C-alpha positions in Angstrom: 24.6 -40.5 -10.3 21.3 -42.1 -9.5 22.7 -45.4 -8.2 24.9 -43.4 -5.7 21.8 -42.0 -4.0 19.8 -45.0 -2.7 17.3 -42.9 -0.6 16.7 -40.1 -3.1 12.8 -40.4 -3.1 12.3 -38.9 0.4 14.9 -36.2 -0.5 13.0 -35.3 -3.7 9.6 -35.3 -1.9 10.9 -33.0 0.9 12.6 -30.6 -1.5 9.7 -30.4 -3.9 7.1 -30.1 -1.1 9.1 -27.3 0.6 9.3 -25.4 -2.7 5.6 -25.8 -3.4 4.8 -24.6 0.1 7.0 -21.5 -0.3 5.4 -20.7 -3.7 1.9 -21.2 -2.4 2.4 -18.9 0.6 0.9 -16.0 -1.4 -1.5 -17.8 -3.7 -3.3 -19.5 -0.8 -3.7 -16.1 0.9 -4.8 -14.0 -2.1 -8.6 -14.8 -2.1 -8.7 -13.5 1.5 -7.1 -10.2 0.8 -10.3 -8.1 -0.1 -11.9 -9.1 3.2 -9.1 -8.2 5.5 -9.7 -4.4 5.7 -13.0 -5.0 7.5 -11.3 -7.6 9.8 -8.4 -5.3 10.7 -10.3 -2.1 10.6 -7.9 -0.6 8.0 -7.8 0.5 4.4 -7.2 -1.9 1.4 -3.9 -0.1 0.6 -2.4 -1.3 3.9 -3.5 -4.8 3.3 -2.0 -4.7 -0.2 1.3 -4.0 1.4 1.2 -7.5 2.9 1.7 -8.8 -0.6 4.5 -6.2 -1.4 6.2 -7.2 1.8 6.4 -10.8 0.9 7.9 -10.0 -2.5 10.4 -7.6 -1.0 11.6 -10.2 1.6 11.8 -12.8 -1.2 13.8 -10.5 -3.4 16.3 -9.4 -0.8 17.1 -12.9 0.4 17.6 -14.2 -3.2 21.0 -12.5 -3.2 22.0 -13.9 0.2 20.8 -17.5 -0.5 22.3 -17.4 -4.0 25.7 -16.5 -2.6 25.5 -18.8 0.4 24.3 -21.7 -1.8 27.5 -21.4 -3.9 29.7 -21.5 -0.7 28.2 -23.4 2.2 26.4 -26.7 3.0 23.0 -26.3 1.3 21.4 -28.8 3.7 21.8 -26.4 6.7 20.9 -23.4 4.7 17.6 -25.0 3.7 16.9 -26.3 7.2 17.7 -22.9 8.7 15.4 -21.2 6.3 12.6 -23.6 7.2 13.2 -22.9 10.9 12.3 -19.3 10.1 9.6 -19.9 7.5 7.4 -22.0 9.8 7.4 -19.5 12.8 6.9 -16.6 10.4 3.8 -18.4 9.1 2.6 -18.9 12.7 3.1 -15.2 13.2 1.0 -14.5 10.1 -1.8 -16.7 11.4 -1.8 -15.0 14.8 -1.2 -11.4 13.7 -3.7 -9.0 15.4 -2.8 -5.9 13.4 -2.1 -5.3 9.8 1.3 -3.9 10.7 2.1 -7.1 12.4 0.9 -9.1 9.4 3.1 -6.9 7.0 6.2 -7.7 9.2 5.4 -11.4 9.4 4.9 -11.6 5.6 8.2 -9.9 5.0 9.9 -12.5 7.2 7.9 -15.3 5.6 9.0 -14.2 2.1 12.6 -13.8 3.2 12.7 -17.4 4.4 10.6 -18.8 1.5 13.2 -17.9 -1.2 15.7 -20.4 0.0 13.8 -23.4 -1.2 13.1 -21.7 -4.6 16.8 -21.0 -4.9 18.2 -24.3 -3.7 15.8 -27.0 -5.0 17.2 -27.3 -8.5 20.9 -27.4 -7.5 20.1 -29.9 -4.7 18.0 -32.2 -6.9 20.2 -32.2 -10.0 23.1 -34.3 -8.4 20.6 -37.0 -7.6 20.3 -38.0 -11.2 22.5 -38.5 -14.3 22.4 -35.6 -16.7 19.5 -36.8 -18.9 17.3 -37.7 -16.0 18.2 -34.5 -14.2 16.8 -32.5 -17.1 13.6 -34.5 -17.1 13.3 -34.1 -13.3 13.8 -30.4 -13.3 11.2 -30.1 -16.2 8.7 -31.9 -14.1 9.4 -29.7 -11.1 9.0 -26.6 -13.3 5.6 -27.9 -14.5 4.5 -28.3 -10.8 5.7 -24.8 -10.0 3.7 -23.5 -13.0 0.4 -24.9 -11.9 0.6 -23.8 -8.2 -0.7 -20.3 -9.1 -3.8 -22.0 -10.5 -4.5 -24.6 -7.9 -3.5 -22.8 -4.7 -6.1 -20.0 -4.9 -8.8 -22.7 -5.4 -7.7 -24.3 -2.1 -7.2 -21.0 -0.5 -10.7 -19.8 -1.4 -12.3 -22.9 0.1 -10.2 -22.7 3.3 -11.1 -19.1 3.7 -14.8 -19.7 3.2 -14.8 -22.7 5.6 -12.4 -21.6 8.3 -11.4 -18.0 7.9 -8.3 -16.2 6.5 -6.0 -17.3 9.3 -6.5 -21.0 8.3 -4.5 -20.5 5.1 -1.4 -19.8 7.3 -2.3 -22.6 9.7 -2.2 -25.0 6.8 1.3 -23.8 6.0 2.4 -24.3 9.6 0.9 -27.8 9.8 2.5 -28.9 6.6 5.8 -27.0 7.1 6.5 -28.3 10.6 6.8 -32.0 9.6 8.7 -31.0 6.5 11.2 -29.2 8.7 11.6 -32.2 10.9 11.9 -34.5 7.9 14.5 -32.2 6.3 16.7 -32.5 9.4 16.8 -36.3 9.2 16.6 -37.0 5.4 18.3 -34.2 3.5 22.0 -35.2 3.1 25.0 -32.8 3.3 25.3 -30.9 0.0 28.5 -29.0 -0.2 29.0 -27.0 -3.5 32.2 -27.5 -5.5 33.6 -24.0 -4.8 37.2 -22.9 -4.4 36.1 -19.9 -2.4 36.6 -19.9 1.4 34.7 -16.6 2.2 31.5 -15.0 1.0 33.2 -11.8 -0.3 34.6 -13.3 -3.5 31.2 -14.9 -4.1 29.4 -11.6 -3.6 31.8 -9.9 -6.0 30.3 -12.2 -8.6 27.0 -10.2 -8.3 28.9 -7.0 -9.1 30.4 -8.6 -12.1 26.9 -9.6 -13.3 25.6 -6.1 -12.7 28.3 -4.8 -15.0 27.5 -7.4 -17.7 25.5 -5.5 -20.4 23.8 -8.5 -22.1 22.9 -10.2 -18.8 21.4 -7.1 -17.4 19.4 -6.6 -20.6 17.9 -10.1 -20.4 17.5 -10.1 -16.6 15.9 -6.7 -16.1 13.6 -7.0 -19.1 12.5 -10.5 -17.8 11.9 -9.1 -14.3 9.9 -6.1 -15.5 7.8 -8.3 -17.8 6.9 -10.7 -15.1 6.2 -7.9 -12.6 3.7 -6.4 -15.1 1.5 -9.5 -14.7 2.0 -10.0 -11.0 1.1 -6.3 -10.3 -2.3 -7.1 -11.8 -2.6 -10.6 -10.2 -2.0 -9.2 -6.7 -4.6 -6.5 -7.3 -7.2 -8.7 -8.9 -8.9 -10.2 -5.8 -9.6 -6.7 -4.4 -10.7 -5.3 -7.8 -13.0 -8.3 -8.4 -14.7 -8.0 -5.0 -14.8 -4.2 -4.6 -15.4 -3.1 -8.2 -16.7 -6.0 -10.2 -19.4 -7.7 -8.0 -17.4 -10.9 -7.8 -15.8 -13.0 -5.1 -13.2 -15.6 -4.5 -14.7 -18.0 -7.1 -14.5 -15.3 -9.8 -10.9 -14.6 -8.9 -10.1 -18.3 -9.2 -11.7 -18.3 -12.7 -9.5 -15.3 -13.7 -6.3 -16.9 -12.3 -7.0 -20.3 -14.0 -7.5 -18.6 -17.4 -4.2 -16.7 -17.1 -2.2 -19.7 -15.9 -3.6 -22.0 -18.6 -2.9 -19.4 -21.3 0.7 -19.0 -20.0 1.3 -22.7 -20.0 -0.1 -23.1 -23.5 2.0 -20.3 -24.8 5.1 -21.5 -23.1 4.7 -25.0 -24.6 4.3 -23.4 -28.0 7.7 -21.7 -28.0 9.4 -24.8 -29.5 7.6 -24.3 -32.8 8.4 -20.6 -32.9 12.0 -21.2 -31.9 12.5 -23.0 -35.2 11.3 -19.9 -37.1 13.1 -17.1 -35.2 16.0 -16.6 -32.8 15.3 -16.4 -29.1 16.2 -12.7 -29.1 13.6 -12.0 -31.8 11.1 -14.0 -29.9 11.7 -11.9 -26.8 11.3 -8.7 -28.8 8.1 -9.6 -30.5 6.5 -11.1 -27.4 7.3 -7.8 -25.6 5.3 -6.0 -28.3 2.4 -8.3 -27.7 2.6 -7.5 -24.0 2.6 -3.7 -24.6 -0.4 -3.9 -26.8 -2.2 -6.1 -24.3 -1.4 -3.8 -21.4 -2.5 -0.7 -23.4 -5.8 -2.5 -24.2 -6.4 -3.4 -20.5 -5.7 0.2 -19.5 -8.1 1.6 -22.2 -10.8 -0.9 -21.0 -10.4 0.3 -17.5 -10.6 4.0 -18.5 -13.4 3.7 -21.0 -15.7 1.2 -19.4 -18.3 2.4 -16.9 -18.3 -0.9 -15.1 -15.4 -3.2 -15.8 -16.3 -6.9 -15.2 -14.2 -9.8 -13.9 -14.5 -11.6 -17.3 -13.3 -8.4 -19.0 -10.3 -8.4 -16.7 -9.7 -12.1 -17.6 -9.9 -11.5 -21.3 -7.8 -8.4 -21.0 -5.0 -10.2 -19.3 -4.9 -13.2 -21.6 -2.8 -11.6 -24.4 -0.3 -10.4 -21.8 0.1 -14.0 -20.6 0.6 -15.2 -24.1 3.5 -12.7 -24.5 5.0 -13.7 -21.1 4.7 -17.4 -21.9 6.5 -16.9 -25.2 9.3 -14.8 -23.9 9.7 -16.1 -20.3 11.7 -19.3 -20.8 13.7 -17.7 -23.6 14.7 -14.7 -21.6 15.7 -16.7 -18.5 17.6 -19.2 -20.5 19.5 -16.5 -22.6 20.4 -14.6 -19.4 22.1 -17.7 -18.1 23.7 -18.6 -21.4 25.6 -15.3 -21.6 27.2 -15.8 -18.1 27.8 -19.6 -17.9 30.2 -19.4 -15.0 27.7 -17.7 -12.6 25.0 -20.4 -12.4 23.1 -20.0 -9.1 24.1 -16.4 -8.6 22.8 -15.4 -12.1 19.6 -17.3 -11.5 19.1 -15.7 -8.1 19.7 -12.2 -9.5 17.1 -12.7 -12.2 14.6 -13.8 -9.6 15.6 -10.8 -7.4 14.8 -8.4 -10.2 11.4 -10.1 -10.8 10.4 -9.9 -7.1 11.9 -6.5 -6.4 10.0 -5.0 -9.4 6.8 -6.8 -8.2 7.2 -5.4 -4.7 7.6 -1.9 -6.0 4.7 -2.1 -8.5 2.4 -3.6 -5.9 3.3 -0.9 -3.5 2.8 1.8 -6.1 -0.7 0.4 -7.1 -1.9 0.0 -3.5 -2.8 3.7 -2.8 -4.9 3.9 -5.9 -6.6 0.5 -5.9 -9.8 1.9 -4.4 -10.2 3.9 -7.7 -10.5 0.8 -9.8 -8.7 -1.2 -12.5 -6.8 1.7 -14.2 -4.0 1.8 -11.6 -3.1 -1.9 -12.2 -3.5 -1.5 -15.9 -1.2 1.6 -15.9 1.4 -0.4 -13.9 1.3 -3.2 -16.4 1.8 -0.8 -19.3 4.6 1.0 -17.6 6.5 -2.2 -16.7 6.1 -3.7 -20.2 7.4 -0.4 -21.7 10.3 -0.6 -19.3 11.0 -4.2 -20.4 11.2 -3.0 -24.0 13.3 0.0 -23.1 16.2 -2.2 -21.8 16.1 -4.8 -24.6 18.6 -2.7 -26.7 21.2 -3.9 -24.2 21.0 -7.3 -26.0 20.5 -6.5 -29.7 17.9 -5.3 -32.0 15.5 -7.7 -33.9 16.3 -8.6 -37.5 
């Protein structure tokens, strides 16, 4: 209860700031990506793998941190992850080869996922039930605007100080957060009857065998990855093929994030007219049509533009905004006893599919927008293909 936690404000600030920093680790860096091939003397496909590596590390550690967070003291899991995240960011800033940057980004992503996994379960006990819901909603809103604000800051930092400065910012902010976490974050032991990690890990196998959960979780992951595959390709596409720069990329990103937030906030009205499952189905149809439109635009246009890319992605963001919350919530609803592990597995699918899609697009990104559009269409079709695991729309 809130009166039992007299010093909760510093705890909340540290947890939220650590989560924001982890989420911004890629969005700060994205505006720099198109310019790194010339700096490292390599191809853009190798640089794109720095994005895939972060997603892969983030995905893999979701499983580990999800299990550990249900078993051991979350304070030391968080502090330990920050002890890896800050040096990994230092490694990114000082990398002299693209291979070194890829390795550093994998380690950075691996450590970053801890705060994303543990923030909610560590903040929730600080409040009574009603205030906890409000607090987590506010945090969710902060998380949602980071993809819009971080590239703006990242573009300015890159223009003023160079690409390395984005990682130096993470180090300079992350180091005092790490020290503060040691002194201010209290012990947080989960209420678990397990004494070893094996029974906890077995819970993941139970989730993988749960038909409905897998339908919701895999479809959600494929749907989100469809957007992120294009988001991660956009800076290079805009600079190399659309005569734009970091400013134009920021415009595109803001238009997509704003659309997503508006659509997500509109789900309440639609939820009164249709079931969550039907909302997921129809939103997926919107995403397929949007992805097909973007691919056709890429194939038929002689010179795709950045504003054409922005307009082409907006309908997909509408679909994702409408279905995202419903899909995540329904996935948790059908497995109420698996809380943190179910949440971490959903995020695992999202980041794993994003890593695979980004890696698949990378070799073809020099050829223009069509590869990202094709990935978006393939992933949205895949998201639809697994929905029969839940139930058909009425």
